[in-house]
C-alpha atoms as a printed R data frame, in Angstrom:
    type eleno elety resid chain resno       x       y      z
1   ATOM     1    CA   MET     A     1 191.184 188.388 69.088
2   ATOM     2    CA   HIS     A     2 191.333 186.282 65.926
3   ATOM     3    CA   GLU     A     3 192.299 188.381 63.219
4   ATOM     4    CA   PRO     A     4 190.154 188.274 59.719
5   ATOM     5    CA   ARG     A     5 191.736 186.065 57.034
6   ATOM     6    CA   PRO     A     6 192.690 188.382 53.938
7   ATOM     7    CA   ARG     A     7 190.898 188.570 50.812
8   ATOM     8    CA   VAL     A     8 192.961 189.223 48.302
9   ATOM     9    CA   SER     A     9 191.168 188.777 44.301
10  ATOM    10    CA   THR     A    10 193.676 187.062 42.155
11  ATOM    11    CA   PRO     A    11 191.646 187.253 38.415
12  ATOM    12    CA   SER     A    12 194.529 185.846 36.538
13  ATOM    13    CA   ALA     A    13 194.644 182.525 39.651
14  ATOM    14    CA   ILE     A    14 190.698 182.022 38.933
15  ATOM    15    CA   LYS     A    15 191.191 182.241 35.093
16  ATOM    16    CA   ASP     A    16 193.980 179.669 34.815
17  ATOM    17    CA   GLY     A    17 192.138 177.570 37.055
18  ATOM    18    CA   THR     A    18 194.378 177.863 40.214
19  ATOM    19    CA   SER     A    19 192.909 178.654 43.589
20  ATOM    20    CA   ARG     A    20 193.966 181.149 46.499
21  ATOM    21    CA   ARG     A    21 193.481 178.255 48.778
22  ATOM    22    CA   GLY     A    22 195.806 176.112 47.022
23  ATOM    23    CA   VAL     A    23 196.068 172.285 45.418
24  ATOM    24    CA   GLY     A    24 193.425 170.483 46.913
25  ATOM    25    CA   PRO     A    25 193.002 166.743 48.281
26  ATOM    26    CA   ARG     A    26 192.174 165.250 45.544
27  ATOM    27    CA   ALA     A    27 195.363 166.969 43.362
28  ATOM    28    CA   ILE     A    28 197.198 165.485 45.963
29  ATOM    29    CA   ARG     A    29 196.049 162.095 46.044
30  ATOM    30    CA   ALA     A    30 196.550 162.286 42.561
31  ATOM    31    CA   VAL     A    31 200.296 163.454 42.569
32  ATOM    32    CA   GLY     A    32 200.713 160.864 45.341
33  ATOM    33    CA   LEU     A    33 199.401 157.868 42.989
34  ATOM    34    CA   ALA     A    34 201.900 159.228 40.227
35  ATOM    35    CA   ALA     A    35 204.872 159.414 42.547
36  ATOM    36    CA   CYS     A    36 204.209 156.085 43.738
37  ATOM    37    CA   LEU     A    37 203.958 154.847 39.995
38  ATOM    38    CA   GLY     A    38 207.426 156.549 39.658
39  ATOM    39    CA   VAL     A    39 208.902 154.676 42.587
40  ATOM    40    CA   VAL     A    40 207.603 151.065 40.625
41  ATOM    41    CA   ALA     A    41 209.005 152.348 37.746
42  ATOM    42    CA   VAL     A    42 212.942 153.066 38.918
43  ATOM    43    CA   VAL     A    43 212.494 149.862 41.400
44  ATOM    44    CA   ALA     A    44 211.722 147.856 37.678
45  ATOM    45    CA   THR     A    45 214.284 149.343 35.505
46  ATOM    46    CA   ALA     A    46 216.904 149.208 38.527
47  ATOM    47    CA   THR     A    47 216.006 145.451 38.693
48  ATOM    48    CA   THR     A    48 216.602 144.972 35.279
49  ATOM    49    CA   LEU     A    49 219.684 146.269 35.151
50  ATOM    50    CA   GLU     A    50 221.049 143.789 37.687
51  ATOM    51    CA   LEU     A    51 219.751 140.523 36.017
52  ATOM    52    CA   PRO     A    52 222.721 137.877 35.815
53  ATOM    53    CA   GLY     A    53 223.763 137.487 32.124
54  ATOM    54    CA   PRO     A    54 224.655 134.564 30.026
55  ATOM    55    CA   GLY     A    55 227.799 134.062 31.563
56  ATOM    56    CA   GLY     A    56 226.386 134.313 35.634
57  ATOM    57    CA   PRO     A    57 226.071 137.385 37.789
58  ATOM    58    CA   VAL     A    58 227.663 140.670 36.568
59  ATOM    59    CA   GLN     A    59 230.679 141.604 37.829
60  ATOM    60    CA   THR     A    60 230.910 145.058 39.171
61  ATOM    61    CA   PRO     A    61 234.571 146.957 38.728
62  ATOM    62    CA   TRP     A    62 235.533 148.144 42.612
63  ATOM    63    CA   PRO     A    63 237.743 150.550 43.325
64  ATOM    64    CA   GLU     A    64 241.329 149.705 43.964
65  ATOM    65    CA   GLY     A    65 241.712 148.650 47.635
66  ATOM    66    CA   MET     A    66 238.413 147.020 47.761
67  ATOM    67    CA   ASN     A    67 237.784 142.884 48.236
68  ATOM    68    CA   ALA     A    68 236.896 141.516 44.173
69  ATOM    69    CA   GLY     A    69 236.216 138.114 43.747
70  ATOM    70    CA   PRO     A    70 232.512 136.325 44.556
71  ATOM    71    CA   ALA     A    71 231.818 138.617 46.783
72  ATOM    72    CA   ALA     A    72 231.969 141.273 44.699
73  ATOM    73    CA   ASP     A    73 229.467 140.171 42.456
74  ATOM    74    CA   VAL     A    74 226.399 141.700 41.722
75  ATOM    75    CA   VAL     A    75 223.585 139.540 43.136
76  ATOM    76    CA   PRO     A    76 219.990 139.646 41.425
77  ATOM    77    CA   LEU     A    77 217.245 141.405 42.908
78  ATOM    78    CA   PRO     A    78 214.395 140.950 44.998
79  ATOM    79    CA   PRO     A    79 214.834 144.714 45.476
80  ATOM    80    CA   THR     A    80 215.147 143.692 49.455
81  ATOM    81    CA   GLN     A    81 218.347 142.841 49.374
82  ATOM    82    CA   PRO     A    82 220.081 145.596 51.535
83  ATOM    83    CA   HIS     A    83 222.296 146.860 48.959
84  ATOM    84    CA   GLY     A    84 219.731 147.620 46.310
85  ATOM    85    CA   PRO     A    85 219.451 148.137 43.195
86  ATOM    86    CA   VAL     A    86 222.040 149.742 41.002
87  ATOM    87    CA   VAL     A    87 220.793 152.452 39.878
88  ATOM    88    CA   LEU     A    88 220.390 153.886 43.719
89  ATOM    89    CA   ASP     A    89 223.287 151.954 45.034
90  ATOM    90    CA   MET     A    90 226.790 152.353 42.470
91  ATOM    91    CA   PRO     A    91 230.116 151.868 43.321
92  ATOM    92    CA   TYR     A    92 231.587 153.101 46.665
93  ATOM    93    CA   GLU     A    93 234.993 154.550 47.987
94  ATOM    94    CA   PRO     A    94 236.885 152.340 50.364
95  ATOM    95    CA   GLY     A    95 236.727 153.360 53.744
96  ATOM    96    CA   PRO     A    96 237.619 152.302 57.370
97  ATOM    97    CA   CYS     A    97 236.430 149.388 58.129
98  ATOM    98    CA   CYS     A    98 235.497 147.821 61.674
99  ATOM    99    CA   PRO     A    99 232.509 146.716 63.072
100 ATOM   100    CA   ASP     A   100 231.074 149.602 65.034
101 ATOM   101    CA   ASP     A   101 232.580 151.847 61.781
102 ATOM   102    CA   CYS     A   102 231.553 150.173 58.574
103 ATOM   103    CA   HIS     A   103 230.183 151.802 55.487
104 ATOM   104    CA   VAL     A   104 231.837 149.646 52.453
105 ATOM   105    CA   PRO     A   105 229.593 147.081 51.038
106 ATOM   106    CA   ARG     A   106 231.105 143.706 50.550
107 ATOM   107    CA   GLY     A   107 234.541 145.506 51.327
108 ATOM   108    CA   GLY     A   108 235.860 142.861 53.829
109 ATOM   109    CA   CYS     A   109 233.618 143.644 56.724
110 ATOM   110    CA   GLY     A   110 231.321 140.498 56.556
111 ATOM   111    CA   ILE     A   111 228.765 141.090 59.471
112 ATOM   112    CA   CYS     A   112 228.177 144.869 59.205
113 ATOM   113    CA   ALA     A   113 228.994 145.843 55.198
114 ATOM   114    CA   ASP     A   114 225.339 145.390 54.070
115 ATOM   115    CA   ASP     A   115 223.720 145.895 56.965
116 ATOM   116    CA   LEU     A   116 223.156 149.371 58.077
117 ATOM   117    CA   TRP     A   117 220.851 148.598 60.851
118 ATOM   118    CA   ALA     A   118 222.773 145.951 62.868
119 ATOM   119    CA   PRO     A   119 222.421 146.878 66.410
120 ATOM   120    CA   ARG     A   120 225.842 148.415 68.052
121 ATOM   121    CA   PRO     A   121 226.875 149.157 71.481
122 ATOM   122    CA   TRP     A   122 224.892 152.353 72.577
123 ATOM   123    CA   SER     A   123 226.779 155.745 74.936
124 ATOM   124    CA   TRP     A   124 226.088 158.836 75.841
125 ATOM   125    CA   GLN     A   125 227.465 161.055 73.093
126 ATOM   126    CA   LEU     A   126 227.397 165.050 72.973
127 ATOM   127    CA   MET     A   127 227.034 166.485 69.862
128 ATOM   128    CA   PRO     A   128 227.716 163.518 67.667
129 ATOM   129    CA   ASN     A   129 228.687 164.155 63.774
130 ATOM   130    CA   ASN     A   130 224.987 162.668 62.240
131 ATOM   131    CA   LEU     A   131 221.093 162.420 62.868
132 ATOM   132    CA   ILE     A   132 218.718 159.770 63.875
133 ATOM   133    CA   TYR     A   133 216.187 161.475 61.998
134 ATOM   134    CA   THR     A   134 216.488 163.832 59.468
135 ATOM   135    CA   SER     A   135 215.302 166.849 57.135
136 ATOM   136    CA   TYR     A   136 212.604 165.652 54.376
137 ATOM   137    CA   LEU     A   137 214.520 165.628 50.776
138 ATOM   138    CA   ALA     A   138 211.879 167.648 49.551
139 ATOM   139    CA   GLY     A   139 210.212 169.906 52.367
140 ATOM   140    CA   PRO     A   140 209.717 173.177 51.316
141 ATOM   141    CA   LYS     A   141 210.523 174.447 55.387
142 ATOM   142    CA   GLU     A   142 212.829 171.724 56.382
143 ATOM   143    CA   SER     A   143 215.904 173.758 57.886
144 ATOM   144    CA   ARG     A   144 219.117 173.519 55.720
145 ATOM   145    CA   LEU     A   145 221.407 175.571 53.378
146 ATOM   146    CA   GLY     A   146 219.905 175.462 50.322
147 ATOM   147    CA   THR     A   147 218.923 178.372 47.241
148 ATOM   148    CA   VAL     A   148 216.514 177.287 44.515
149 ATOM   149    CA   TRP     A   149 216.118 179.668 40.867
150 ATOM   150    CA   TYR     A   150 212.855 179.530 39.433
151 ATOM   151    CA   ASN     A   151 209.736 180.632 37.098
152 ATOM   152    CA   ASP     A   152 206.352 180.491 38.406
153 ATOM   153    CA   ALA     A   153 203.576 180.663 36.318
154 ATOM   154    CA   ALA     A   154 201.286 181.550 38.646
155 ATOM   155    CA   ALA     A   155 199.743 185.571 39.740
156 ATOM   156    CA   ASP     A   156 201.947 187.700 41.333
157 ATOM   157    CA   PRO     A   157 200.606 188.847 44.916
158 ATOM   158    CA   PHE     A   158 201.718 192.074 44.331
159 ATOM   159    CA   THR     A   159 200.331 192.846 40.866
160 ATOM   160    CA   PRO     A   160 197.726 190.272 40.082
161 ATOM   161    CA   THR     A   161 197.153 191.203 36.540
162 ATOM   162    CA   LYS     A   162 200.601 189.323 35.597
163 ATOM   163    CA   ALA     A   163 202.543 186.503 36.458
164 ATOM   164    CA   ASN     A   164 205.176 185.838 38.850
165 ATOM   165    CA   GLY     A   165 208.303 185.440 37.001
166 ATOM   166    CA   TRP     A   166 211.551 184.851 38.171
167 ATOM   167    CA   MET     A   167 212.085 184.229 41.581
168 ATOM   168    CA   TRP     A   168 215.354 183.075 43.933
169 ATOM   169    CA   ASP     A   169 214.465 181.022 46.890
170 ATOM   170    CA   SER     A   170 216.960 180.685 49.826
171 ATOM   171    CA   THR     A   171 217.203 178.652 53.083
172 ATOM   172    CA   LEU     A   172 219.863 179.590 55.630
173 ATOM   173    CA   GLY     A   173 220.031 177.166 58.023
174 ATOM   174    CA   GLY     A   174 220.666 173.531 59.392
175 ATOM   175    CA   ARG     A   175 220.073 170.862 62.020
176 ATOM   176    CA   ALA     A   176 221.961 169.328 64.652
177 ATOM   177    CA   SER     A   177 222.355 166.712 67.435
178 ATOM   178    CA   ILE     A   178 222.798 168.031 70.586
179 ATOM   179    CA   LEU     A   179 222.749 165.341 73.068
180 ATOM   180    CA   ARG     A   180 222.360 161.571 72.314
181 ATOM   181    CA   TYR     A   181 221.993 157.915 74.054
182 ATOM   182    CA   GLY     A   182 222.793 155.541 71.152
183 ATOM   183    CA   SER     A   183 224.982 154.075 68.783
184 ATOM   184    CA   ASP     A   184 227.503 156.260 66.883
185 ATOM   185    CA   PRO     A   185 228.145 154.418 63.043
186 ATOM   186    CA   VAL     A   186 228.530 156.925 60.281
187 ATOM   187    CA   LEU     A   187 225.337 155.939 58.936
188 ATOM   188    CA   HIS     A   188 221.815 155.753 60.344
189 ATOM   189    CA   PRO     A   189 222.768 155.691 64.006
190 ATOM   190    CA   GLN     A   190 220.098 154.319 66.616
191 ATOM   191    CA   GLY     A   191 218.563 155.276 69.687
192 ATOM   192    CA   PHE     A   192 217.282 158.917 71.760
193 ATOM   193    CA   GLU     A   193 218.201 162.218 70.274
194 ATOM   194    CA   VAL     A   194 217.691 165.879 71.407
195 ATOM   195    CA   GLN     A   195 217.933 168.339 68.322
196 ATOM   196    CA   VAL     A   196 218.198 171.321 67.316
197 ATOM   197    CA   GLU     A   197 216.924 172.877 63.968
198 ATOM   198    CA   GLY     A   198 216.197 176.397 62.968
199 ATOM   199    CA   ALA     A   199 216.088 178.848 59.520
200 ATOM   200    CA   ALA     A   200 215.533 181.434 57.491
201 ATOM   201    CA   PHE     A   201 213.612 181.021 54.554
202 ATOM   202    CA   VAL     A   202 213.879 184.495 52.521
203 ATOM   203    CA   ARG     A   203 212.179 185.340 48.823
204 ATOM   204    CA   LEU     A   204 214.597 187.795 46.601
205 ATOM   205    CA   ASP     A   205 212.940 189.630 43.397
206 ATOM   206    CA   PRO     A   206 215.600 189.316 40.544
207 ATOM   207    CA   GLN     A   207 212.965 191.273 38.547
208 ATOM   208    CA   ASP     A   208 213.301 194.023 40.642
209 ATOM   209    CA   ASP     A   209 216.898 195.020 42.304
210 ATOM   210    CA   ARG     A   210 216.622 191.738 44.251
211 ATOM   211    CA   ASP     A   211 214.520 193.208 46.630
212 ATOM   212    CA   LEU     A   212 213.620 191.051 49.427
213 ATOM   213    CA   ARG     A   213 209.632 190.219 49.298
214 ATOM   214    CA   SER     A   214 209.532 188.428 52.004
215 ATOM   215    CA   ALA     A   215 211.354 185.923 55.250
216 ATOM   216    CA   ASP     A   216 209.980 183.263 57.318
217 ATOM   217    CA   TYR     A   217 211.729 182.362 60.234
218 ATOM   218    CA   ARG     A   218 211.616 178.904 62.188
219 ATOM   219    CA   PHE     A   219 213.049 177.319 65.421
220 ATOM   220    CA   GLY     A   220 212.290 174.009 66.516
221 ATOM   221    CA   ILE     A   221 213.564 171.003 69.141
222 ATOM   222    CA   PRO     A   222 212.886 167.875 67.945
223 ATOM   223    CA   LEU     A   223 213.175 164.762 70.417
224 ATOM   224    CA   VAL     A   224 213.929 161.424 68.561
225 ATOM   225    CA   TYR     A   225 213.842 157.675 68.701
226 ATOM   226    CA   GLY     A   226 215.455 155.793 65.914
227 ATOM   227    CA   ILE     A   227 215.462 151.635 66.435
228 ATOM   228    CA   GLY     A   228 216.102 149.467 63.428
229 ATOM   229    CA   ARG     A   229 214.645 150.412 60.326
230 ATOM   230    CA   TRP     A   230 211.786 153.100 62.455
231 ATOM   231    CA   GLN     A   231 212.609 156.348 63.592
232 ATOM   232    CA   THR     A   232 210.062 158.586 65.617
233 ATOM   233    CA   LYS     A   233 209.812 162.340 66.653
234 ATOM   234    CA   LEU     A   234 208.156 164.796 69.028
235 ATOM   235    CA   ALA     A   235 209.212 167.929 67.936
236 ATOM   236    CA   TYR     A   236 208.082 171.952 68.833
237 ATOM   237    CA   TYR     A   237 208.688 174.307 66.384
238 ATOM   238    CA   HIS     A   238 207.830 178.388 66.024
239 ATOM   239    CA   ASN     A   239 207.148 179.702 62.540
240 ATOM   240    CA   SER     A   240 206.816 183.434 61.718
241 ATOM   241    CA   ALA     A   241 206.061 185.347 58.130
242 ATOM   242    CA   HIS     A   242 207.305 188.664 57.482
243 ATOM   243    CA   LEU     A   243 206.830 190.978 54.795
244 ATOM   244    CA   GLY     A   244 210.342 192.283 53.115
245 ATOM   245    CA   ASP     A   245 210.830 196.087 54.087
246 ATOM   246    CA   GLU     A   246 211.795 196.849 50.515
247 ATOM   247    CA   ALA     A   247 208.404 195.252 49.392
248 ATOM   248    CA   MET     A   248 206.591 197.088 51.665
249 ATOM   249    CA   LEU     A   249 208.022 200.578 50.697
250 ATOM   250    CA   ARG     A   250 207.416 199.392 46.593
251 ATOM   251    CA   TYR     A   251 203.890 198.263 47.392
252 ATOM   252    CA   PRO     A   252 202.590 200.531 50.417
253 ATOM   253    CA   THR     A   253 199.142 199.240 50.175
254 ATOM   254    CA   PHE     A   254 199.434 195.579 50.139
255 ATOM   255    CA   PRO     A   255 198.198 193.783 53.197
256 ATOM   256    CA   ARG     A   256 200.695 192.677 55.705
257 ATOM   257    CA   VAL     A   257 199.854 189.362 57.454
258 ATOM   258    CA   ASN     A   258 201.111 188.250 60.254
259 ATOM   259    CA   TYR     A   259 200.920 184.629 60.109
260 ATOM   260    CA   VAL     A   260 202.778 182.752 62.859
261 ATOM   261    CA   ARG     A   261 202.143 178.878 64.332
262 ATOM   262    CA   ASP     A   262 203.641 177.273 67.305
263 ATOM   263    CA   CYS     A   263 202.976 173.479 66.610
264 ATOM   264    CA   ILE     A   264 203.386 170.382 68.259
265 ATOM   265    CA   VAL     A   265 204.252 167.751 65.817
266 ATOM   266    CA   LEU     A   266 204.453 164.058 65.998
267 ATOM   267    CA   GLY     A   267 206.189 162.507 63.040
268 ATOM   268    CA   GLY     A   268 207.405 158.778 62.062
269 ATOM   269    CA   SER     A   269 210.327 157.794 59.356
270 ATOM   270    CA   TYR     A   270 210.799 154.069 57.744
271 ATOM   271    CA   TYR     A   271 212.979 152.421 54.949
272 ATOM   272    CA   PRO     A   272 211.949 150.001 53.880
273 ATOM   273    CA   LEU     A   273 214.800 149.579 51.349
274 ATOM   274    CA   ASP     A   274 218.061 151.119 52.640
275 ATOM   275    CA   TRP     A   275 218.064 153.759 49.184
276 ATOM   276    CA   MET     A   276 213.693 154.319 50.084
277 ATOM   277    CA   ARG     A   277 212.034 156.221 52.743
278 ATOM   278    CA   LEU     A   278 208.668 156.851 53.852
279 ATOM   279    CA   TYR     A   279 207.457 159.163 56.126
280 ATOM   280    CA   GLY     A   280 204.420 161.196 57.813
281 ATOM   281    CA   GLU     A   281 203.820 163.805 60.600
282 ATOM   282    CA   VAL     A   282 201.169 165.619 62.145
283 ATOM   283    CA   GLY     A   283 201.344 168.856 63.907
284 ATOM   284    CA   TRP     A   284 198.919 170.696 66.183
285 ATOM   285    CA   SER     A   285 199.601 174.414 66.461
286 ATOM   286    CA   PHE     A   286 198.674 175.951 69.936
287 ATOM   287    CA   PHE     A   287 199.068 179.478 68.950
288 ATOM   288    CA   ASN     A   288 197.693 180.708 65.976
289 ATOM   289    CA   SER     A   289 197.821 184.082 63.913
290 ATOM   290    CA   GLY     A   290 196.881 185.836 60.208
291 ATOM   291    CA   GLY     A   291 194.994 183.011 59.238
292 ATOM   292    CA   SER     A   292 196.931 179.982 60.599
293 ATOM   293    CA   GLU     A   293 194.622 177.022 61.617
294 ATOM   294    CA   PRO     A   294 195.843 174.281 64.116
295 ATOM   295    CA   TRP     A   295 196.095 171.202 62.052
296 ATOM   296    CA   GLU     A   296 198.424 170.632 59.433
297 ATOM   297    CA   MET     A   297 199.947 166.956 57.769
298 ATOM   298    CA   GLN     A   298 203.277 166.103 55.922
299 ATOM   299    CA   PHE     A   299 203.985 163.232 54.344
300 ATOM   300    CA   GLY     A   300 206.597 161.801 51.081
301 ATOM   301    CA   SER     A   301 208.801 159.688 50.023
302 ATOM   302    CA   GLU     A   302 212.605 159.882 49.023
303 ATOM   303    CA   LEU     A   303 214.741 157.844 46.899
304 ATOM   304    CA   ILE     A   304 218.572 157.807 46.976
305 ATOM   305    CA   GLN     A   305 221.635 156.073 47.712
306 ATOM   306    CA   ALA     A   306 222.046 155.235 51.194
307 ATOM   307    CA   ARG     A   307 225.855 154.644 51.607
308 ATOM   308    CA   PRO     A   308 229.009 157.194 50.817
309 ATOM   309    CA   THR     A   309 229.041 158.144 47.020
310 ATOM   310    CA   GLY     A   310 232.282 159.023 46.195
311 ATOM   311    CA   PRO     A   311 233.464 161.954 43.603
312 ATOM   312    CA   HIS     A   312 231.036 160.436 41.176
313 ATOM   313    CA   GLY     A   313 227.231 160.814 43.208
314 ATOM   314    CA   ALA     A   314 223.839 159.238 42.340
315 ATOM   315    CA   PRO     A   315 220.924 159.962 41.536
316 ATOM   316    CA   PHE     A   316 217.912 161.028 43.820
317 ATOM   317    CA   MET     A   317 214.356 161.446 43.408
318 ATOM   318    CA   ALA     A   318 212.021 163.523 46.249
319 ATOM   319    CA   VAL     A   319 208.156 163.717 46.487
320 ATOM   320    CA   ASN     A   320 206.759 165.806 49.510
321 ATOM   321    CA   GLY     A   321 202.821 167.149 50.302
322 ATOM   322    CA   MET     A   322 201.490 169.081 53.063
323 ATOM   323    CA   LEU     A   323 197.841 170.034 53.764
324 ATOM   324    CA   ARG     A   324 196.981 172.927 56.030
325 ATOM   325    CA   GLN     A   325 193.412 173.491 58.110
326 ATOM   326    CA   GLU     A   326 193.695 176.826 56.846
327 ATOM   327    CA   LEU     A   327 193.349 176.107 52.974
328 ATOM   328    CA   ASP     A   328 190.299 173.535 53.571
329 ATOM   329    CA   TRP     A   329 192.880 170.856 53.461
330 ATOM   330    CA   GLY     A   330 194.617 171.624 50.506
331 ATOM   331    CA   GLY     A   331 198.377 172.410 50.199
332 ATOM   332    CA   ASN     A   332 200.907 172.246 47.932
333 ATOM   333    CA   VAL     A   333 203.296 169.186 45.971
334 ATOM   334    CA   CYS     A   334 206.944 169.725 45.739
335 ATOM   335    CA   VAL     A   335 208.913 167.194 43.211
336 ATOM   336    CA   GLN     A   336 212.832 167.345 43.406
337 ATOM   337    CA   ALA     A   337 214.962 164.592 41.040
338 ATOM   338    CA   GLY     A   338 218.879 165.241 40.501
339 ATOM   339    CA   TRP     A   339 222.457 164.471 41.254
340 ATOM   340    CA   ALA     A   340 223.294 163.684 45.173
341 ATOM   341    CA   TRP     A   341 226.887 163.402 47.160
342 ATOM   342    CA   ARG     A   342 227.049 161.748 50.519
343 ATOM   343    CA   GLY     A   343 230.046 162.396 52.612
344 ATOM   344    CA   GLN     A   344 232.649 159.615 53.535
345 ATOM   345    CA   ARG     A   345 232.962 159.996 57.306
346 ATOM   346    CA   SER     A   346 229.359 161.432 58.048
347 ATOM   347    CA   GLU     A   347 226.049 161.490 56.432
348 ATOM   348    CA   LYS     A   348 226.907 164.832 55.266
349 ATOM   349    CA   LEU     A   349 224.542 165.541 51.857
350 ATOM   350    CA   PHE     A   350 224.848 167.449 48.625
351 ATOM   351    CA   ARG     A   351 222.497 167.876 46.121
352 ATOM   352    CA   VAL     A   352 221.557 169.768 42.701
353 ATOM   353    CA   GLY     A   353 218.591 169.052 40.443
354 ATOM   354    CA   PHE     A   354 215.365 169.978 39.005
355 ATOM   355    CA   GLU     A   355 212.253 171.376 41.390
356 ATOM   356    CA   TYR     A   356 208.902 171.375 40.484
357 ATOM   357    CA   LEU     A   357 206.199 172.962 43.048
358 ATOM   358    CA   TYR     A   358 202.505 173.686 42.602
359 ATOM   359    CA   GLY     A   359 199.661 174.813 45.005
360 ATOM   360    CA   SER     A   360 200.182 176.881 48.326
361 ATOM   361    CA   ASP     A   361 202.933 179.308 48.502
362 ATOM   362    CA   PRO     A   362 205.206 178.192 50.656
363 ATOM   363    CA   GLN     A   363 206.099 181.648 52.449
364 ATOM   364    CA   TYR     A   364 203.486 182.035 54.611
365 ATOM   365    CA   GLU     A   365 203.098 185.976 54.127
366 ATOM   366    CA   PHE     A   366 201.481 184.388 50.773
367 ATOM   367    CA   VAL     A   367 199.755 181.597 52.198
368 ATOM   368    CA   PHE     A   368 196.732 182.297 50.896
369 ATOM   369    CA   TYR     A   369 198.349 182.466 46.944
370 ATOM   370    CA   ASN     A   370 199.044 179.651 44.806
371 ATOM   371    CA   GLN     A   371 202.625 179.158 42.812
372 ATOM   372    CA   ASN     A   372 202.949 177.169 40.259
373 ATOM   373    CA   ARG     A   373 207.073 177.198 39.590
374 ATOM   374    CA   ALA     A   374 209.895 175.194 38.272
375 ATOM   375    CA   GLY     A   375 213.720 175.760 38.266
376 ATOM   376    CA   ILE     A   376 216.836 174.572 39.530
377 ATOM   377    CA   GLY     A   377 218.422 174.201 42.739
378 ATOM   378    CA   MET     A   378 221.333 173.135 45.147
379 ATOM   379    CA   TRP     A   379 220.529 171.998 48.604
380 ATOM   380    CA   TYR     A   380 223.401 170.815 51.823
381 ATOM   381    CA   ASP     A   381 221.798 169.085 54.483
382 ATOM   382    CA   TYR     A   382 225.403 168.774 57.448
């Protein structure tokens, strides 16, 4: 029997113009347009950095051990060149160089140095080092290791007359490849792949002795195919929400929501440029509880250096939007920007930066409440 949806009065949220239903489709479209304009601005700025000077192309000081000379010149845009703008494609660490294991641009591997998408031999691989379909950088419910400290101006679900204040959200999990029939380069493998992913999403309240407010649990099995710059996935995931035991003791009258989803997801990802990713997915849940309804959509974009960064790192920016049927097709928008380091021998990625989220609370125990939060975080994908 379908459980009644909880109706909790949040006068503060109504007063400041927010809604229990989350940010609406118009707001999502507005933020998406702003993100697109931001992408154009970044590309335009990067383009001006690579225009040739009066004496010809700008010379880049490549690290010792890498080839110099004409091959090391930074060529002018158009931005469709594989190495991309300077701001997102900085000098790289030298590394091993052979036709099937090459990721040093202009470093002596003529046919593969700049082409991350070149066809390579396929074979069966058990537990390969990298992933064909990676987690979305700004996705609040993606399996990884991460933590965010933030201040939330929206109403507290437990005490609606005051703001949420400082909170601490952490993600404890990851995504791994189990079996692949495909290529095995350091960057952007292609082929068929079976992955597993899982995580616990926990929220602690630093203002109340770091009490556990809530915990979501996710487990999934994505079936992935990637060819060239395109990747697709057909995945199953289970998500359940739980109110923290300390929160139940502190607020015994708060109505617990038994939010559960068992969902089938079809997603796609495309790299128009080496350093730019566009993605979108649609999910349909065949089992719902606690106010969950079947349909959901997620989409976004990422700007990040494609190749190993070395110790200096490189900037990144990402935006993610989510729409949910139970929120009358409202949802939330998450924007991240900061600095990232990508591994030399794999696509392992460590990031630190700023995060802003507006709309429906990504903790599904509070999915019918809003957040308007900003903070700092760090994230590790492996």
